[in-house]
C-alpha positions in Angstrom: 8.5 -77.8 38.5 11.2 -79.0 40.8 11.4 -77.4 44.2 15.0 -77.8 45.4 15.4 -79.0 48.9 18.1 -79.7 51.5 20.1 -82.8 50.4 19.4 -82.3 46.6 22.2 -81.9 44.3 22.1 -79.1 41.7 21.9 -81.8 39.0 18.5 -82.8 40.5 16.9 -79.5 39.1 19.1 -78.7 36.3 17.7 -79.6 32.8 18.9 -83.1 31.9 20.6 -82.0 28.8 22.8 -79.6 30.7 23.8 -81.7 33.8 27.1 -82.3 32.0 27.9 -78.5 32.1 27.9 -78.4 36.0 31.4 -79.8 36.7 33.3 -77.1 34.5 31.1 -74.6 36.4 32.2 -75.9 39.8 35.8 -75.7 38.7 35.2 -72.2 37.5 33.9 -71.1 40.7 36.7 -72.7 42.6 39.2 -71.0 40.3 37.6 -67.5 39.6 34.9 -66.8 42.2 31.2 -66.0 42.0 29.2 -65.7 38.8 25.7 -66.4 37.3 24.5 -68.6 34.5 20.9 -68.7 32.9 19.4 -72.1 32.0 16.1 -72.3 30.2 13.6 -75.0 31.2 11.7 -77.5 29.2 8.5 -75.7 30.4 9.5 -72.4 29.0 10.7 -70.6 32.1 14.3 -69.4 32.7 16.4 -70.2 35.8 19.2 -68.1 36.9 22.0 -70.2 38.9 24.5 -68.4 41.0 27.7 -70.3 41.8 29.7 -69.1 44.8 32.8 -70.7 46.2 32.9 -71.9 50.0 36.0 -70.7 51.6 37.0 -72.0 55.1 40.2 -70.8 56.5 41.4 -69.4 53.2 40.8 -72.8 51.5 37.8 -73.4 49.1 36.3 -76.5 50.4 33.1 -76.3 48.1 30.7 -74.4 46.0 27.3 -73.2 46.9 24.5 -72.9 44.2 21.5 -70.6 44.5 18.7 -70.8 42.0 16.3 -68.1 40.9 13.3 -68.1 38.5 14.0 -65.2 35.9 11.2 -65.9 33.5 9.2 -62.7 34.2 12.4 -60.5 33.8 13.6 -62.2 30.9 10.0 -61.8 29.2 10.1 -58.0 30.2 13.7 -57.8 28.5 12.6 -59.5 25.3 9.3 -57.1 25.1 11.6 -54.1 25.6 14.2 -55.3 23.0 11.4 -55.6 20.4 9.8 -52.3 21.2 13.2 -51.0 21.0 13.8 -52.7 17.5 10.3 -51.4 16.3 11.4 -47.8 17.4 14.8 -48.1 15.6 13.1 -49.3 12.5 10.4 -46.4 12.5 13.6 -44.0 13.5 15.7 -45.2 10.6 12.8 -45.8 8.0 11.0 -42.4 8.5 10.8 -39.9 5.8 10.8 -37.1 8.3 14.2 -35.9 9.6 14.1 -36.9 13.3 16.7 -34.8 15.5 17.7 -33.9 18.9 19.7 -30.8 19.7 20.9 -28.9 22.6 19.4 -25.6 23.4 22.3 -23.8 21.9 21.9 -25.6 18.5 24.4 -28.4 18.8 23.1 -31.5 17.0 23.2 -34.5 19.2 21.3 -37.2 17.4 19.3 -37.8 14.2 18.1 -40.3 11.8 19.2 -41.4 8.1 16.3 -39.1 6.6 17.8 -35.9 8.5 21.1 -36.6 7.0 19.4 -37.1 3.5 17.6 -33.6 3.8 20.7 -31.8 5.0 22.6 -33.5 2.2 25.0 -35.7 3.9 25.9 -39.2 3.1 25.1 -40.2 6.8 23.9 -39.1 10.1 27.5 -39.8 11.4 29.0 -37.5 8.8 26.3 -34.7 9.8 27.0 -35.1 13.6 30.7 -34.8 12.8 30.1 -31.8 10.4 27.3 -29.8 11.9 28.7 -28.4 15.1 26.1 -25.7 15.5 22.7 -25.5 13.6 22.3 -21.6 14.3 25.6 -21.1 12.5 25.9 -23.9 10.0 22.1 -24.4 8.8 19.9 -21.5 9.5 19.8 -18.8 6.8 18.1 -15.9 8.5 19.0 -15.3 12.2 15.7 -13.6 12.8 14.1 -17.1 11.9 16.1 -18.6 14.4 15.3 -16.2 17.2 11.8 -16.3 16.5 11.7 -20.2 16.5 13.8 -20.3 19.8 11.5 -17.6 21.5 8.3 -19.6 20.4 10.0 -22.8 22.2 10.7 -21.0 25.1 7.3 -19.5 25.5 5.3 -22.4 24.6 7.5 -25.3 25.2 6.9 -26.4 21.6 6.5 -25.3 18.0 4.6 -26.9 15.3 4.8 -26.4 11.3 7.7 -23.7 11.7 8.7 -22.9 8.2 12.1 -21.6 7.5 15.1 -22.0 5.3 18.2 -24.2 5.7 21.3 -24.5 3.9 22.3 -28.0 2.9 25.8 -29.4 2.8 26.2 -28.3 -1.0 25.1 -24.8 -0.2 21.8 -25.2 -1.7 18.9 -23.3 0.3 15.8 -25.1 1.0 12.4 -24.6 2.7 11.7 -27.0 5.8 9.0 -27.3 8.3 9.9 -27.8 12.1 8.0 -29.7 14.7 9.7 -29.3 18.1 9.2 -29.7 21.9 11.5 -28.9 24.8 12.4 -32.1 26.7 13.5 -31.3 30.4 16.8 -33.0 31.2 16.7 -35.9 33.8 19.2 -36.3 36.7 20.5 -32.9 36.3 21.1 -33.1 32.7 20.4 -30.2 30.4 17.2 -29.9 28.6 17.2 -30.8 24.9 15.1 -30.0 21.9 13.4 -33.1 20.2 11.3 -33.1 17.0 11.2 -33.7 13.2 11.6 -31.6 10.2 10.0 -32.0 6.5 11.4 -30.9 3.5 8.7 -28.7 2.1 10.9 -27.0 -0.9 8.8 -28.3 -3.8 5.6 -27.1 -2.1 7.2 -23.6 -1.5 8.4 -23.5 -5.0 4.7 -24.5 -6.3 3.4 -21.8 -4.1 5.8 -19.2 -5.3 5.2 -20.3 -8.9 1.5 -20.1 -8.3 2.0 -16.5 -6.6 4.0 -15.3 -9.6 1.3 -16.7 -12.0 -1.6 -14.9 -9.7 0.6 -11.8 -9.9 1.1 -12.0 -13.6 -2.6 -12.6 -14.0 -3.7 -9.7 -11.9 -1.2 -7.5 -13.8 -2.5 -8.7 -17.2 -6.0 -8.0 -15.9 -4.9 -4.5 -14.7 -3.3 -3.7 -18.1 -6.2 -5.1 -19.9 -8.8 -3.6 -17.6 -10.2 -7.1 -17.0 -12.0 -8.2 -13.8 -12.8 -11.7 -12.9 -15.8 -13.2 -10.8 -17.1 -16.5 -9.8 -20.8 -16.8 -8.7 -22.4 -19.6 -6.7 -25.7 -20.1 -8.3 -27.2 -22.0 -5.3 -26.3 -19.3 -2.6 -26.0 -16.3 -4.7 -22.7 -15.2 -3.4 -19.8 -14.2 -5.7 -16.1 -13.5 -5.3 -14.4 -10.9 -7.4 -10.9 -10.0 -8.2 -8.8 -7.0 -7.3 -9.5 -5.5 -10.6 -13.1 -6.0 -10.5 -13.3 -4.4 -7.4 -11.5 -1.5 -8.7 -14.0 -1.4 -11.7 -17.2 -1.5 -9.6 -15.4 0.9 -6.9 -15.9 -1.7 -4.1 -13.5 -3.6 -1.5 -13.9 -6.6 0.3 -16.1 -5.3 2.9 -18.8 -4.9 0.0 -21.8 -7.4 0.4 -21.1 -10.0 -2.3 -24.7 -11.1 -2.8 -27.2 -11.2 -5.4 -28.7 -7.9 -3.9 -25.4 -6.5 -3.8 -24.6 -7.1 -7.5 -28.0 -5.6 -8.5 -27.2 -2.5 -6.6 -24.1 -2.1 -9.0 -26.2 -2.1 -12.1 -27.5 1.2 -13.4 -31.2 1.7 -12.4 -32.4 2.0 -16.0 -30.5 -1.3 -16.9 -31.5 -3.5 -14.0 -35.0 -4.8 -15.4 -33.3 -5.8 -18.7 -30.4 -7.1 -17.1 -32.8 -9.5 -14.7 -34.9 -10.7 -17.5 -31.6 -11.4 -19.8 -30.0 -13.4 -16.9 -33.1 -15.5 -16.0 -34.4 -16.2 -19.6 -31.3 -16.2 -22.0 -28.7 -17.5 -19.6 -30.3 -19.6 -16.6 -33.3 -20.9 -18.7 -31.5 -21.7 -21.8 -27.9 -22.4 -20.5 -26.6 -19.8 -22.8 -23.3 -17.8 -22.3 -23.5 -14.5 -20.5 -22.4 -11.7 -22.9 -23.9 -8.3 -22.6 -22.9 -4.6 -22.6 -24.5 -2.7 -19.7 -24.2 0.3 -17.4 -22.9 0.3 -13.7 -22.7 2.9 -10.8 -19.1 3.0 -9.5 -19.6 3.0 -5.8 -16.5 5.3 -5.0 -17.9 8.3 -6.9 -21.2 7.4 -8.1 -20.1 7.8 -11.9 -21.9 5.9 -14.5 -19.5 3.3 -16.4 -20.0 1.0 -19.2 -19.0 -2.7 -18.8 -18.8 -5.6 -21.1 -19.5 -8.8 -19.3 -18.8 -12.4 -20.6 -19.6 -15.5 -18.4 -19.9 -19.3 -18.6 -22.3 -21.6 -16.6 -20.9 -24.9 -15.1 -23.5 -27.7 -14.6 -23.8 -30.6 -12.3 -24.4 -34.2 -13.1 -28.3 -33.5 -13.4 -27.5 -30.6 -15.8 -28.6 -28.1 -13.2 -26.4 -24.9 -13.3 -24.3 -24.4 -10.0 -21.6 -21.9 -11.0 -20.7 -19.1 -13.3 -17.3 -17.8 -14.0 -16.7 -14.6 -16.0 -14.8 -11.6 -16.8 -16.0 -7.9 -16.9 -14.2 -5.3 -18.8 -14.5 -1.5 -18.5 -15.5 -0.1 -21.9 -16.6 3.3 -20.9 -14.0 5.1 -23.0 -14.8 3.0 -26.0 -18.4 3.4 -25.4 -18.2 7.2 -25.2 -16.0 7.3 -28.3 -18.5 5.3 -30.1 -21.3 7.3 -29.0 -19.3 10.4 -30.2 -18.5 8.9 -33.6 -22.1 7.9 -34.2 -23.3 11.5 -33.3 -20.4 13.0 -35.6 -21.7 10.6 -38.4 -25.3 11.6 -37.8 -24.0 15.4 -37.8 -22.1 14.8 -40.9 -25.1 12.9 -42.7 -27.3 15.7 -41.7 -24.8 18.2 -43.2 -24.3 16.1 -46.2 -28.0 15.6 -47.0 -29.3 19.1 -46.1 -26.2 21.2 -47.4 -27.4 24.3 -49.5 -24.6 23.2 -52.0 -24.1 20.0 -53.9 -21.7 17.4 -52.5 -20.3 14.3 -54.1 -17.8 11.6 -53.7 -16.0 10.0 -56.8 -13.1 7.6 -57.6 -10.0 8.7 -59.0 -11.1 7.7 -62.4 -14.2 10.1 -62.1 -16.9 7.7 -61.2 -19.5 9.0 -58.8 -20.1 7.1 -55.6 -22.6 9.1 -53.8 -23.9 12.7 -53.7 -26.5 14.7 -51.8 -30.0 16.0 -52.9 -28.8 19.4 -53.9 -26.3 17.9 -56.3 -29.0 15.9 -57.9 -31.2 18.9 -58.3 -28.3 21.0 -59.7 -27.9 18.4 -62.6 -31.6 17.5 -62.8 -31.2 13.8 -62.4 -33.1 11.7 -59.8 -30.8 11.0 -56.8 -30.8 7.3 -57.1 -29.5 7.5 -60.7 -26.3 9.3 -60.0 -24.3 6.7 -58.2 -22.3 4.9 -61.1 -22.4 7.8 -63.4 -19.0 9.7 -64.6 -17.9 13.3 -64.5 -17.3 12.9 -68.2 -21.1 12.2 -68.8 -22.4 15.4 -67.3 -19.6 17.9 -68.2 -20.3 20.3 -71.3 -17.9 19.1 -73.9 -15.8 22.4 -74.3 -15.1 22.2 -70.5 -14.0 18.7 -70.4 -10.3 19.1 -71.2 -10.0 21.7 -68.3 -11.9 19.4 -65.9 -9.8 16.6 -66.6 -6.5 18.5 -66.2 -8.2 19.7 -62.6 -9.0 16.3 -61.9 -5.7 14.9 -62.5 -3.8 17.5 -60.6 -5.7 16.5 -57.3 -5.5 12.7 -58.0 -1.7 13.1 -58.6 -1.2 14.7 -55.3 0.1 17.8 -57.3 -2.2 19.8 -55.0 -4.6 19.2 -52.2 -7.4 21.5 -53.5 -8.5 22.9 -56.8 -11.3 25.2 -57.8 -12.8 25.4 -61.3 -16.0 27.0 -62.9 -17.5 24.8 -65.5 -20.9 23.8 -67.1 -22.7 20.9 -66.7 -25.3 19.3 -69.0 -28.6 18.6 -67.1 -30.6 15.6 -67.9 -33.2 17.8 -69.8 -30.2 18.8 -72.3 -30.0 22.4 -70.6 -26.9 23.9 -69.5 -25.9 25.1 -66.0 -22.8 26.9 -64.7 -21.2 25.5 -61.4 -18.2 26.0 -59.3 -16.5 22.8 -58.2 -14.1 22.7 -55.3 -12.3 19.3 -55.2 -9.9 17.6 -52.8 -8.8 14.3 -51.5 -10.7 12.4 -48.7 -8.1 10.4 -46.6 -8.3 8.0 -43.8 -6.7 8.5 -40.2 -3.5 6.9 -41.6 -3.3 9.4 -44.3 -4.3 6.9 -47.2 -6.5 8.3 -50.0 -9.7 7.1 -50.1 -11.7 9.0 -53.0 -12.3 12.7 -54.1 -14.8 14.9 -52.4 -16.1 17.9 -54.4 -18.4 20.9 -53.4 -20.5 22.2 -56.3 -22.0 25.7 -56.0 -24.9 26.7 -58.5 -23.5 30.0 -60.1 -25.7 29.9 -63.2 -27.7 33.1 -62.2 
């Protein structure tokens, strides 16, 4: 470059293309006083020239020119401007709402996303309207107090979830990330950070929670517990209802051994074999009724378990999901019914009197051995026979009248003495008491009659 020296003129080190600019600059210095101008040099450097009038006895006699290389400073300024431009681009284009507030809640600055989340057309509108976040935005004052307390205690707060009121009055959920920034040169400290609109996520969480509560309620009403078993680890998780059925809580050991301990001792071997041979080995669904010992009171309970295996890419079972229903009451009723049926069958078959069931048109449906003995027919021949076939002809009219009275509902029970014709042609006297057999809803099913041998 050119090194100015005594005797050189400014035009000697000013870029040739700008030499013609010097005379007006001399005139400006004479008329207006000192000023500075920048000249870019051909080699990329920047030269700053300072023009100062020379005054002697109050008269401007000339102009002095001082030159300074300001290339490094200009480079720093350009770098700073570029950084500011990048920051502004990030600030303005961010999806999160970036903000600065005073400690008492006044909104000092923000980006377009902040205005959008708050429901304003621009950040300038938001800054002019929202004078105090504590009063204009926060829904729950307790949330605001907790937020301020956390900032004061820790100097920052992360993922603080709260509700805010938008310009249109709608209430949404937001997540705040804030830090306390100390003030410089005696200025008051401020709060800076960003907020994220999490309303959709919170609504999804609430919907999921409601769905889970509905599922739990449905399981409770239906007495259905659910579980998930990890085949590899043997660990399982259980629903609230299943814990209630088993009489356990979250502290119970949810392992294979823990599950086995719940099964009735007399059913464990059969259940182990069923699970290993039928479910795991063959990949079948689990579908079994078995007994458990409820842990809270050691009561024996019946359950019906159903489960479905899930397999990996190699076809290996990795997980099983299923449900378990407490069927104790049903099972007890079933056993009582079975005992009742067995008792009835024993009474029916071993009774000292004849018992028959017949249709309303007089055809026999079933009978016991004593009735077969009374009329002298083999037991297996009687179903399908009719009352008319074995009734003595002279007693048939009265027998039919009694039968119609019961069949029509005129009377619930009728008793008549009559004669039967036995298979060998002999006649025997009997006493017949007939009534209607009805189901639980009162519907007539068939006639039932008790026959006593009164021949002697």
